[in-house]
N, C-alpha and C positions, 0 to 999 in steps of 0.2 A: 486417439491422438491427444496429446496435452494441449492446453490452451496457452498461447503465447501473448503475454501482456507487454506491450512496448511502453517504456517510460519516455516521455517527451516533455520538453520545456518551452515549446513555442508552436505556433500555428503551422509553420512550414514542415517541421518534423512530424507533426500529427498527420498531415495529409500524406507525407512520404511513407510513414510506417504502415498506414492502412493499405497503401498500394503494394507494399512489400509483403503483405500477408498477416499483419498483426490481427489478433482476434479481439483485443481490447486495448484501450489506452489508459495509462495513468498520466494525467496532465498536471504539470507543476511549473515552477520557474526556479531559478537559482539552484540548478543541480549541483553546482560546486559546493553548496552548503547543505546538500542532502535533500533539497526540494522545499519550496515554500508555496503559498497560495498564489496561483496565477491571477492576472487581471481579469476582471469580469468580461471585458471585451474579448479577450482571448478565449475564455470559456464559451461564450455565446457563439463566436464565429466557428470554433472547432466543432461544437455540437451541431451547428447548421450545416457544415460542409463534410462531415463524416457520417458513416452509417454503422459503425461498430460502437459498443458500449464505451463510455468515458467515465473514469473515476478521477475525481478532482482532489488534489492535496489540500488539506486544511491545516496550515501551519504558519503562524504569523511572522516567524523569523527563523534563521538558522541557529545553531548552537544547541544547548541542552533541551530537554523535554519537560522542564519544570516551568509552569506558566503562571504569570501574575493574574490578578483579578481582571485587570484591564485587557490582557491578552486573551483571557477566556471570553470576555465580551466581544472582542474582535472575531474570534473563531465562531461564536454563535451567530453573529451577524453574517459572516461569510457563508456558513452553512445554509442560512435562510435564503440568501441570494442564489447559491448553487442549486438549491431545490427548485426555486422559481424558474431558473434557466433551463431545467430539465435534464441535468446530469443523471447518470445511472447510479452513481455512488460517490462516497467520499473516502479519503484516506487520512487517518488521524493516528495520534499516539501521545500519551501523557504518562509521566512517571512520577513516583514519589520515592526518592532514594533509588534502590535497585529493584523496586517492585512497580507493578502497574498502579497508576493513580486511579483506583476504582471509582471513586466518587466523581472525578472529573470526566473520566471515560464514559460513565453512565450518563452524565449531563449532556455531553456532546453527542453520544450515540442516540439518546432519546430524541434530541433535537433533529437528528438526521433521518430518523425512521420516517417512511418505509424504505429509504434508499439503502443500497448495499453498503457495508462498512468494512474496510480493510484496516487492520492495525499495522502500522508501518514498522520500520526497522528500529524504532525505539525498543522494540521487543528484544533486540540483541543485547541490550544493556541490563536486562532483567536477570537476576541471579538464578531463580528457580523457574526455568522455562516451562516445565511440565505443569507446575501449579498455575502459572500464568495462562496456559492453554485452557485449563478448566475455568479460570476466572473469566476469560474472554468469551468462552462458550456461554457461561451463565449470563453475561451481559448482552448476548444476542449478536455478537460480532460474527461476520461470515468468513473472514479470511485473515491470515497472519502472514505478513511479508518478513522474511528472515534470511540472513546469510549464515545462519547456524552459529552465531556468536564468534565467527572468524573474520578474517580480512575480506573474504568473498565467499560465494556459495560453493565454489570448487573446494576451497580449503575447509569449509564447514560441512561438507556433504555427509559425513558420518553422523553428525548430530542431527542434521536435517532429516536424514532417513529415520532416525529414532523418533523425532517429533512427528513425522508423517505417520509412522506406525502407531504412535500413541494417540494421535488425534483421530485416526480412522475416518469415519464418515461424519464426525461431529462438527468439524471445522476444517477449512482448506488451509494447508500449510504451503505457502508459495515461496520457493527459493528465489532469491534475487541478489544482484551485485556480481558483476563479472561474468554473467551468462551471455554468451554470444551465439550466433547462428552455428558456429563450429562446435561448441561444446554442449549445446542445449539438450541434444538427444541423449548424450552420455549421462548428464545430470538427471534428466527425467527418468531414465532407466534405473540408475543407481538408487535414487531416493524414492522412486515410485510416486513422485509428486505429479498431480494432474493439472497444475497451473504453474507457469514459470514466468519470470519478470526480468526485464533488462533493457538498457538503452540500445543495445546492439543485438537484440534477440531475433530480429528479422532483417 
C-alpha cells in the first residue's frame, strides 16, 4: 500500500486528516501561496495531539525560491525550533536560476539532520530534473515532492513515472498537487510511486 501524506495548514485539519486515515502530515500555513512555515504554537500542538509523523514546511514567504541572507537566517532559526519541538522532518527548497541551490540546500539540510528532509515543489522549476535527483541524493535528501513539472500530478504523471523509475530505491519521488481520494490509486499504479501527497488525499 502506498503511503498517503496529507498537506494541512492548521491544527483542525491535522486532527481531521489523521482520523480520515492519513499516514503522515505535511504541516504548513498559507497554502494559497504554496505553503510557508506555520507558527510554533501550531507545530507544538499538532505534535502533541497527533500520533503520525509530521513534516514541517520551512519557507519564510511565498513567491520564488531565491532567498536573501536574512531569509536564510530565518530558516535556520526555524529549523532549530522545529527540531526542539520534536517534528519528524522538514520540507524545504531553494533554487539558483533553474537549478538547485546546492550550497544553500546543504546548509539547511545539514542544520536539519538527523530529521527527514523533503525537497518541495521548487523541484518543478528545475530544468534538468534527472540531474537534480542525483544532486539531492548526494546531499542526503530523503524525498522529492513533485507535480512532474505540469499543472498538477495527473497532468504530469508521465514524467513522474520516469522520475520514479530513474530514482529507484535511491530517493523517494512523491507525486503531489491535485491528488484526491478519488484519483490517488490510479496515480499510484501508473507512476509506481510509493508515497503520494495532497490536501484531499484522504
